[in-house]
mmCIF file of the N, C-alpha and C atoms, coordinates in Angstrom:
data_MODEL
# 
_entry.id   MODEL 
# 
loop_
_atom_site.group_PDB 
_atom_site.id 
_atom_site.type_symbol 
_atom_site.label_atom_id 
_atom_site.label_alt_id 
_atom_site.label_comp_id 
_atom_site.label_asym_id 
_atom_site.label_entity_id 
_atom_site.label_seq_id 
_atom_site.pdbx_PDB_ins_code 
_atom_site.Cartn_x 
_atom_site.Cartn_y 
_atom_site.Cartn_z 
_atom_site.occupancy 
_atom_site.B_iso_or_equiv 
_atom_site.pdbx_formal_charge 
_atom_site.auth_seq_id 
_atom_site.auth_comp_id 
_atom_site.auth_asym_id 
_atom_site.auth_atom_id 
_atom_site.pdbx_PDB_model_num 
ATOM 1   N N  . MET A 1 1  ? -15.744 4.283  -23.480 1.00 0.00 ? 1  MET A N  1 
ATOM 2   C CA . MET A 1 1  ? -16.315 3.582  -22.351 1.00 0.00 ? 1  MET A CA 1 
ATOM 3   C C  . MET A 1 1  ? -15.510 3.928  -21.101 1.00 0.00 ? 1  MET A C  1 
ATOM 4   N N  . SER A 1 2  ? -16.170 4.270  -20.014 1.00 0.00 ? 2  SER A N  1 
ATOM 5   C CA . SER A 1 2  ? -15.474 4.626  -18.794 1.00 0.00 ? 2  SER A CA 1 
ATOM 6   C C  . SER A 1 2  ? -15.099 3.380  -18.005 1.00 0.00 ? 2  SER A C  1 
ATOM 7   N N  . ALA A 1 3  ? -14.112 3.547  -17.129 1.00 0.00 ? 3  ALA A N  1 
ATOM 8   C CA . ALA A 1 3  ? -13.666 2.430  -16.297 1.00 0.00 ? 3  ALA A CA 1 
ATOM 9   C C  . ALA A 1 3  ? -14.728 2.114  -15.252 1.00 0.00 ? 3  ALA A C  1 
ATOM 10  N N  . SER A 1 4  ? -14.806 0.853  -14.890 1.00 0.00 ? 4  SER A N  1 
ATOM 11  C CA . SER A 1 4  ? -15.773 0.462  -13.865 1.00 0.00 ? 4  SER A CA 1 
ATOM 12  C C  . SER A 1 4  ? -15.296 0.959  -12.505 1.00 0.00 ? 4  SER A C  1 
ATOM 13  N N  . PRO A 1 5  ? -16.219 1.142  -11.572 1.00 0.00 ? 5  PRO A N  1 
ATOM 14  C CA . PRO A 1 5  ? -15.813 1.606  -10.240 1.00 0.00 ? 5  PRO A CA 1 
ATOM 15  C C  . PRO A 1 5  ? -14.777 0.700  -9.589  1.00 0.00 ? 5  PRO A C  1 
ATOM 16  N N  . SER A 1 6  ? -14.895 -0.610 -9.792  1.00 0.00 ? 6  SER A N  1 
ATOM 17  C CA . SER A 1 6  ? -13.932 -1.517 -9.169  1.00 0.00 ? 6  SER A CA 1 
ATOM 18  C C  . SER A 1 6  ? -12.544 -1.360 -9.774  1.00 0.00 ? 6  SER A C  1 
ATOM 19  N N  . SER A 1 7  ? -12.459 -1.122 -11.087 1.00 0.00 ? 7  SER A N  1 
ATOM 20  C CA . SER A 1 7  ? -11.141 -0.935 -11.684 1.00 0.00 ? 7  SER A CA 1 
ATOM 21  C C  . SER A 1 7  ? -10.566 0.418  -11.284 1.00 0.00 ? 7  SER A C  1 
ATOM 22  N N  . SER A 1 8  ? -11.415 1.403  -11.069 1.00 0.00 ? 8  SER A N  1 
ATOM 23  C CA . SER A 1 8  ? -10.940 2.701  -10.587 1.00 0.00 ? 8  SER A CA 1 
ATOM 24  C C  . SER A 1 8  ? -10.405 2.575  -9.165  1.00 0.00 ? 8  SER A C  1 
ATOM 25  N N  . ALA A 1 9  ? -11.102 1.813  -8.347  1.00 0.00 ? 9  ALA A N  1 
ATOM 26  C CA . ALA A 1 9  ? -10.646 1.598  -6.968  1.00 0.00 ? 9  ALA A CA 1 
ATOM 27  C C  . ALA A 1 9  ? -9.328  0.838  -6.962  1.00 0.00 ? 9  ALA A C  1 
ATOM 28  N N  . GLN A 1 10 ? -9.204  -0.165 -7.828  1.00 0.00 ? 10 GLN A N  1 
ATOM 29  C CA . GLN A 1 10 ? -7.955  -0.932 -7.898  1.00 0.00 ? 10 GLN A CA 1 
ATOM 30  C C  . GLN A 1 10 ? -6.817  -0.039 -8.373  1.00 0.00 ? 10 GLN A C  1 
ATOM 31  N N  . ALA A 1 11 ? -7.074  0.825  -9.330  1.00 0.00 ? 11 ALA A N  1 
ATOM 32  C CA . ALA A 1 11 ? -6.041  1.738  -9.812  1.00 0.00 ? 11 ALA A CA 1 
ATOM 33  C C  . ALA A 1 11 ? -5.603  2.684  -8.700  1.00 0.00 ? 11 ALA A C  1 
ATOM 34  N N  . ALA A 1 12 ? -6.544  3.141  -7.895  1.00 0.00 ? 12 ALA A N  1 
ATOM 35  C CA . ALA A 1 12 ? -6.213  4.015  -6.770  1.00 0.00 ? 12 ALA A CA 1 
ATOM 36  C C  . ALA A 1 12 ? -5.365  3.263  -5.739  1.00 0.00 ? 12 ALA A C  1 
ATOM 37  N N  . ARG A 1 13 ? -5.739  2.010  -5.433  1.00 0.00 ? 13 ARG A N  1 
ATOM 38  C CA . ARG A 1 13 ? -4.950  1.197  -4.493  1.00 0.00 ? 13 ARG A CA 1 
ATOM 39  C C  . ARG A 1 13 ? -3.537  0.994  -5.007  1.00 0.00 ? 13 ARG A C  1 
ATOM 40  N N  . GLU A 1 14 ? -3.407  0.764  -6.308  1.00 0.00 ? 14 GLU A N  1 
ATOM 41  C CA . GLU A 1 14 ? -2.079  0.563  -6.900  1.00 0.00 ? 14 GLU A CA 1 
ATOM 42  C C  . GLU A 1 14 ? -1.241  1.827  -6.808  1.00 0.00 ? 14 GLU A C  1 
ATOM 43  N N  . GLY A 1 15 ? -1.872  2.985  -6.980  1.00 0.00 ? 15 GLY A N  1 
ATOM 44  C CA . GLY A 1 15 ? -1.151  4.250  -6.836  1.00 0.00 ? 15 GLY A CA 1 
ATOM 45  C C  . GLY A 1 15 ? -0.669  4.474  -5.418  1.00 0.00 ? 15 GLY A C  1 
ATOM 46  N N  . VAL A 1 16 ? -1.544  4.189  -4.446  1.00 0.00 ? 16 VAL A N  1 
ATOM 47  C CA . VAL A 1 16 ? -1.171  4.318  -3.034  1.00 0.00 ? 16 VAL A CA 1 
ATOM 48  C C  . VAL A 1 16 ? -0.058  3.332  -2.705  1.00 0.00 ? 16 VAL A C  1 
ATOM 49  N N  . ALA A 1 17 ? -0.175  2.114  -3.206  1.00 0.00 ? 17 ALA A N  1 
ATOM 50  C CA . ALA A 1 17 ? 0.826   1.078  -2.943  1.00 0.00 ? 17 ALA A CA 1 
ATOM 51  C C  . ALA A 1 17 ? 2.201   1.498  -3.462  1.00 0.00 ? 17 ALA A C  1 
ATOM 52  N N  . ALA A 1 18 ? 2.231   2.002  -4.681  1.00 0.00 ? 18 ALA A N  1 
ATOM 53  C CA . ALA A 1 18 ? 3.506   2.413  -5.270  1.00 0.00 ? 18 ALA A CA 1 
ATOM 54  C C  . ALA A 1 18 ? 4.122   3.565  -4.491  1.00 0.00 ? 18 ALA A C  1 
ATOM 55  N N  . ARG A 1 19 ? 3.303   4.522  -4.100  1.00 0.00 ? 19 ARG A N  1 
ATOM 56  C CA . ARG A 1 19 ? 3.821   5.674  -3.354  1.00 0.00 ? 19 ARG A CA 1 
ATOM 57  C C  . ARG A 1 19 ? 4.296   5.262  -1.960  1.00 0.00 ? 19 ARG A C  1 
ATOM 58  N N  . LEU A 1 20 ? 3.543   4.385  -1.294  1.00 0.00 ? 20 LEU A N  1 
ATOM 59  C CA . LEU A 1 20 ? 3.949   3.913  0.023   1.00 0.00 ? 20 LEU A CA 1 
ATOM 60  C C  . LEU A 1 20 ? 5.283   3.173  -0.069  1.00 0.00 ? 20 LEU A C  1 
ATOM 61  N N  . ARG A 1 21 ? 5.425   2.318  -1.061  1.00 0.00 ? 21 ARG A N  1 
ATOM 62  C CA . ARG A 1 21 ? 6.675   1.579  -1.258  1.00 0.00 ? 21 ARG A CA 1 
ATOM 63  C C  . ARG A 1 21 ? 7.830   2.541  -1.490  1.00 0.00 ? 21 ARG A C  1 
ATOM 64  N N  . GLU A 1 22 ? 7.601   3.552  -2.330  1.00 0.00 ? 22 GLU A N  1 
ATOM 65  C CA . GLU A 1 22 ? 8.634   4.542  -2.629  1.00 0.00 ? 22 GLU A CA 1 
ATOM 66  C C  . GLU A 1 22 ? 9.056   5.289  -1.360  1.00 0.00 ? 22 GLU A C  1 
ATOM 67  N N  . LEU A 1 23 ? 8.078   5.735  -0.595  1.00 0.00 ? 23 LEU A N  1 
ATOM 68  C CA . LEU A 1 23 ? 8.385   6.457  0.647   1.00 0.00 ? 23 LEU A CA 1 
ATOM 69  C C  . LEU A 1 23 ? 9.120   5.569  1.647   1.00 0.00 ? 23 LEU A C  1 
ATOM 70  N N  . ARG A 1 24 ? 8.669   4.323  1.769   1.00 0.00 ? 24 ARG A N  1 
ATOM 71  C CA . ARG A 1 24 ? 9.307   3.397  2.699   1.00 0.00 ? 24 ARG A CA 1 
ATOM 72  C C  . ARG A 1 24 ? 10.750  3.145  2.308   1.00 0.00 ? 24 ARG A C  1 
ATOM 73  N N  . MET A 1 25 ? 10.984  2.910  1.044   1.00 0.00 ? 25 MET A N  1 
ATOM 74  C CA . MET A 1 25 ? 12.346  2.634  0.590   1.00 0.00 ? 25 MET A CA 1 
ATOM 75  C C  . MET A 1 25 ? 13.241  3.865  0.720   1.00 0.00 ? 25 MET A C  1 
ATOM 76  N N  . ASP A 1 26 ? 12.714  5.035  0.403   1.00 0.00 ? 26 ASP A N  1 
ATOM 77  C CA . ASP A 1 26 ? 13.486  6.275  0.560   1.00 0.00 ? 26 ASP A CA 1 
ATOM 78  C C  . ASP A 1 26 ? 13.874  6.512  2.013   1.00 0.00 ? 26 ASP A C  1 
ATOM 79  N N  . ALA A 1 27 ? 13.016  6.061  2.929   1.00 0.00 ? 27 ALA A N  1 
ATOM 80  C CA . ALA A 1 27 ? 13.293  6.216  4.359   1.00 0.00 ? 27 ALA A CA 1 
ATOM 81  C C  . ALA A 1 27 ? 14.214  5.118  4.879   1.00 0.00 ? 27 ALA A C  1 
ATOM 82  N N  . GLY A 1 28 ? 14.532  4.142  4.042   1.00 0.00 ? 28 GLY A N  1 
ATOM 83  C CA . GLY A 1 28 ? 15.411  3.057  4.452   1.00 0.00 ? 28 GLY A CA 1 
ATOM 84  C C  . GLY A 1 28 ? 14.749  2.073  5.399   1.00 0.00 ? 28 GLY A C  1 
ATOM 85  N N  . LEU A 1 29 ? 13.441  1.930  5.277   1.00 0.00 ? 29 LEU A N  1 
ATOM 86  C CA . LEU A 1 29 ? 12.695  1.037  6.158   1.00 0.00 ? 29 LEU A CA 1 
ATOM 87  C C  . LEU A 1 29 ? 12.352  -0.265 5.459   1.00 0.00 ? 29 LEU A C  1 
ATOM 88  N N  . THR A 1 30 ? 12.278  -1.328 6.232   1.00 0.00 ? 30 THR A N  1 
ATOM 89  C CA . THR A 1 30 ? 11.751  -2.582 5.712   1.00 0.00 ? 30 THR A CA 1 
ATOM 90  C C  . THR A 1 30 ? 10.236  -2.550 5.877   1.00 0.00 ? 30 THR A C  1 
ATOM 91  N N  . GLY A 1 31 ? 9.563   -3.501 5.277   1.00 0.00 ? 31 GLY A N  1 
ATOM 92  C CA . GLY A 1 31 ? 8.117   -3.600 5.452   1.00 0.00 ? 31 GLY A CA 1 
ATOM 93  C C  . GLY A 1 31 ? 7.759   -3.820 6.916   1.00 0.00 ? 31 GLY A C  1 
ATOM 94  N N  . ARG A 1 32 ? 8.561   -4.609 7.602   1.00 0.00 ? 32 ARG A N  1 
ATOM 95  C CA . ARG A 1 32 ? 8.326   -4.880 9.023   1.00 0.00 ? 32 ARG A CA 1 
ATOM 96  C C  . ARG A 1 32 ? 8.531   -3.605 9.845   1.00 0.00 ? 32 ARG A C  1 
ATOM 97  N N  . ASP A 1 33 ? 9.566   -2.818 9.509   1.00 0.00 ? 33 ASP A N  1 
ATOM 98  C CA . ASP A 1 33 ? 9.802   -1.541 10.205  1.00 0.00 ? 33 ASP A CA 1 
ATOM 99  C C  . ASP A 1 33 ? 8.593   -0.623 10.051  1.00 0.00 ? 33 ASP A C  1 
ATOM 100 N N  . LEU A 1 34 ? 8.091   -0.539 8.839   1.00 0.00 ? 34 LEU A N  1 
ATOM 101 C CA . LEU A 1 34 ? 6.925   0.298  8.567   1.00 0.00 ? 34 LEU A CA 1 
ATOM 102 C C  . LEU A 1 34 ? 5.736   -0.151 9.406   1.00 0.00 ? 34 LEU A C  1 
ATOM 103 N N  . ALA A 1 35 ? 5.517   -1.456 9.436   1.00 0.00 ? 35 ALA A N  1 
ATOM 104 C CA . ALA A 1 35 ? 4.387   -1.997 10.197  1.00 0.00 ? 35 ALA A CA 1 
ATOM 105 C C  . ALA A 1 35 ? 4.495   -1.626 11.674  1.00 0.00 ? 35 ALA A C  1 
ATOM 106 N N  . VAL A 1 36 ? 5.684   -1.768 12.243  1.00 0.00 ? 36 VAL A N  1 
ATOM 107 C CA . VAL A 1 36 ? 5.879   -1.442 13.658  1.00 0.00 ? 36 VAL A CA 1 
ATOM 108 C C  . VAL A 1 36 ? 5.602   0.037  13.897  1.00 0.00 ? 36 VAL A C  1 
ATOM 109 N N  . LEU A 1 37 ? 6.145   0.888  13.058  1.00 0.00 ? 37 LEU A N  1 
ATOM 110 C CA . LEU A 1 37 ? 5.958   2.328  13.226  1.00 0.00 ? 37 LEU A CA 1 
ATOM 111 C C  . LEU A 1 37 ? 4.503   2.752  13.051  1.00 0.00 ? 37 LEU A C  1 
ATOM 112 N N  . ALA A 1 38 ? 3.786   2.066  12.159  1.00 0.00 ? 38 ALA A N  1 
ATOM 113 C CA . ALA A 1 38 ? 2.382   2.409  11.900  1.00 0.00 ? 38 ALA A CA 1 
ATOM 114 C C  . ALA A 1 38 ? 1.421   1.721  12.866  1.00 0.00 ? 38 ALA A C  1 
ATOM 115 N N  . GLY A 1 39 ? 1.937   0.776  13.656  1.00 0.00 ? 39 GLY A N  1 
ATOM 116 C CA . GLY A 1 39 ? 1.065   0.038  14.563  1.00 0.00 ? 39 GLY A CA 1 
ATOM 117 C C  . GLY A 1 39 ? 0.243   -1.017 13.847  1.00 0.00 ? 39 GLY A C  1 
ATOM 118 N N  . TRP A 1 40 ? 0.763   -1.510 12.718  1.00 0.00 ? 40 TRP A N  1 
ATOM 119 C CA . TRP A 1 40 ? 0.082   -2.516 11.916  1.00 0.00 ? 40 TRP A CA 1 
ATOM 120 C C  . TRP A 1 40 ? 0.756   -3.870 12.112  1.00 0.00 ? 40 TRP A C  1 
ATOM 121 N N  . HIS A 1 41 ? 0.042   -4.925 11.744  1.00 0.00 ? 41 HIS A N  1 
ATOM 122 C CA . HIS A 1 41 ? 0.641   -6.248 11.633  1.00 0.00 ? 41 HIS A CA 1 
ATOM 123 C C  . HIS A 1 41 ? 1.477   -6.223 10.350  1.00 0.00 ? 41 HIS A C  1 
ATOM 124 N N  . ALA A 1 42 ? 2.578   -6.946 10.331  1.00 0.00 ? 42 ALA A N  1 
ATOM 125 C CA . ALA A 1 42 ? 3.461   -6.943 9.153   1.00 0.00 ? 42 ALA A CA 1 
ATOM 126 C C  . ALA A 1 42 ? 2.733   -7.354 7.882   1.00 0.00 ? 42 ALA A C  1 
ATOM 127 N N  . SER A 1 43 ? 1.782   -8.278 7.992   1.00 0.00 ? 43 SER A N  1 
ATOM 128 C CA . SER A 1 43 ? 1.072   -8.710 6.787   1.00 0.00 ? 43 SER A CA 1 
ATOM 129 C C  . SER A 1 43 ? 0.205   -7.592 6.212   1.00 0.00 ? 43 SER A C  1 
ATOM 130 N N  . LYS A 1 44 ? -0.257  -6.680 7.066   1.00 0.00 ? 44 LYS A N  1 
ATOM 131 C CA . LYS A 1 44 ? -1.086  -5.581 6.569   1.00 0.00 ? 44 LYS A CA 1 
ATOM 132 C C  . LYS A 1 44 ? -0.257  -4.651 5.693   1.00 0.00 ? 44 LYS A C  1 
ATOM 133 N N  . SER A 1 45 ? 0.955   -4.318 6.122   1.00 0.00 ? 45 SER A N  1 
ATOM 134 C CA . SER A 1 45 ? 1.776   -3.438 5.294   1.00 0.00 ? 45 SER A CA 1 
ATOM 135 C C  . SER A 1 45 ? 2.104   -4.111 3.964   1.00 0.00 ? 45 SER A C  1 
ATOM 136 N N  . SER A 1 46 ? 2.318   -5.417 3.983   1.00 0.00 ? 46 SER A N  1 
ATOM 137 C CA . SER A 1 46 ? 2.581   -6.150 2.753   1.00 0.00 ? 46 SER A CA 1 
ATOM 138 C C  . SER A 1 46 ? 1.370   -6.123 1.824   1.00 0.00 ? 46 SER A C  1 
ATOM 139 N N  . ARG A 1 47 ? 0.181   -6.364 2.376   1.00 0.00 ? 47 ARG A N  1 
ATOM 140 C CA . ARG A 1 47 ? -1.042  -6.365 1.551   1.00 0.00 ? 47 ARG A CA 1 
ATOM 141 C C  . ARG A 1 47 ? -1.306  -4.990 0.956   1.00 0.00 ? 47 ARG A C  1 
ATOM 142 N N  . ILE A 1 48 ? -1.021  -3.938 1.712   1.00 0.00 ? 48 ILE A N  1 
ATOM 143 C CA . ILE A 1 48 ? -1.224  -2.582 1.189   1.00 0.00 ? 48 ILE A CA 1 
ATOM 144 C C  . ILE A 1 48 ? -0.232  -2.310 0.063   1.00 0.00 ? 48 ILE A C  1 
ATOM 145 N N  . GLU A 1 49 ? 1.037   -2.682 0.267   1.00 0.00 ? 49 GLU A N  1 
ATOM 146 C CA . GLU A 1 49 ? 2.053   -2.444 -0.770  1.00 0.00 ? 49 GLU A CA 1 
ATOM 147 C C  . GLU A 1 49 ? 1.835   -3.276 -2.023  1.00 0.00 ? 49 GLU A C  1 
ATOM 148 N N  . LYS A 1 50 ? 1.124   -4.362 -1.896  1.00 0.00 ? 50 LYS A N  1 
ATOM 149 C CA . LYS A 1 50 ? 0.814   -5.204 -3.052  1.00 0.00 ? 50 LYS A CA 1 
ATOM 150 C C  . LYS A 1 50 ? -0.555  -4.876 -3.625  1.00 0.00 ? 50 LYS A C  1 
ATOM 151 N N  . ALA A 1 51 ? -1.184  -3.825 -3.104  1.00 0.00 ? 51 ALA A N  1 
ATOM 152 C CA . ALA A 1 51 ? -2.488  -3.345 -3.561  1.00 0.00 ? 51 ALA A CA 1 
ATOM 153 C C  . ALA A 1 51 ? -3.577  -4.407 -3.427  1.00 0.00 ? 51 ALA A C  1 
ATOM 154 N N  . LYS A 1 52 ? -3.441  -5.272 -2.430  1.00 0.00 ? 52 LYS A N  1 
ATOM 155 C CA . LYS A 1 52 ? -4.453  -6.295 -2.180  1.00 0.00 ? 52 LYS A CA 1 
ATOM 156 C C  . LYS A 1 52 ? -5.546  -5.783 -1.254  1.00 0.00 ? 52 LYS A C  1 
ATOM 157 N N  . THR A 1 53 ? -5.207  -4.812 -0.423  1.00 0.00 ? 53 THR A N  1 
ATOM 158 C CA . THR A 1 53 ? -6.175  -4.253 0.517   1.00 0.00 ? 53 THR A CA 1 
ATOM 159 C C  . THR A 1 53 ? -5.941  -2.746 0.621   1.00 0.00 ? 53 THR A C  1 
ATOM 160 N N  . PRO A 1 54 ? -6.998  -1.973 0.788   1.00 0.00 ? 54 PRO A N  1 
ATOM 161 C CA . PRO A 1 54 ? -6.804  -0.526 0.917   1.00 0.00 ? 54 PRO A CA 1 
ATOM 162 C C  . PRO A 1 54 ? -6.341  -0.171 2.337   1.00 0.00 ? 54 PRO A C  1 
ATOM 163 N N  . PRO A 1 55 ? -5.602  0.901  2.481   1.00 0.00 ? 55 PRO A N  1 
ATOM 164 C CA . PRO A 1 55 ? -5.249  1.339  3.832   1.00 0.00 ? 55 PRO A CA 1 
ATOM 165 C C  . PRO A 1 55 ? -6.498  1.856  4.547   1.00 0.00 ? 55 PRO A C  1 
ATOM 166 N N  . SER A 1 56 ? -6.484  1.755  5.844   1.00 0.00 ? 56 SER A N  1 
ATOM 167 C CA . SER A 1 56 ? -7.625  2.257  6.613   1.00 0.00 ? 56 SER A CA 1 
ATOM 168 C C  . SER A 1 56 ? -7.151  3.217  7.671   1.00 0.00 ? 56 SER A C  1 
# 
């Protein structure tokens, strides 16, 4: 049985979240630092890293 589209999308978000967290930590940035540099609200970077919302 194949995965449902929603579970595939969630798996993709989780992969992006993990990679973003890894890159941010390797760069020595906090979530707030990342948000400022990306022009995002701090809560957006948190939601992306927690795979709650996809990046846009």
